[in-house]
C-alpha positions, 0 to 999 in steps of 0.5 A: 519506533516512528509512526508512518502512513502509507497510501497505495493505489491497487489496480482496480481490475484485480480480483478481490482475492488478489487485492487482499493477497497484496494487502496481506503481503504488505501487512506481513512485511511491516509486522516482521519488523514493526506493527500495523495499527490499522488498514483502511480499504477505501475502495474503488475511486476514480484517479485524477489522471490516467496512470498506466492507461487506467482511470480507476484504482483501489485505495488502501491506507495503512498506519504503522509503526517501524524503524526507518530502515524498514520504510526503505525496504518497504518502498523497494518491495512495493515498487516491484510488486505487480498490481500496485500502481502508486504508493506514498509513505509519510511520517506522522 
């Protein structure tokens, strides 16, 4: 298995329960075929430039081990999940 980091930005206007629900959904997806090492919640930060007319986002960094096929599926699911503004997955 390969180590990855995924940094994603949630809509800052979401409720805390909605944010935690999205984070749990992603962790469950990774744990189904890999292993989450840690999830860091960086909190609300100002975006460098507006994205979808929003100037703030809730940043989350997840470190995990998985097969490359899971990363493809993770990109697809994160791309269609409401509330996620941007994501970046990198191999460590």
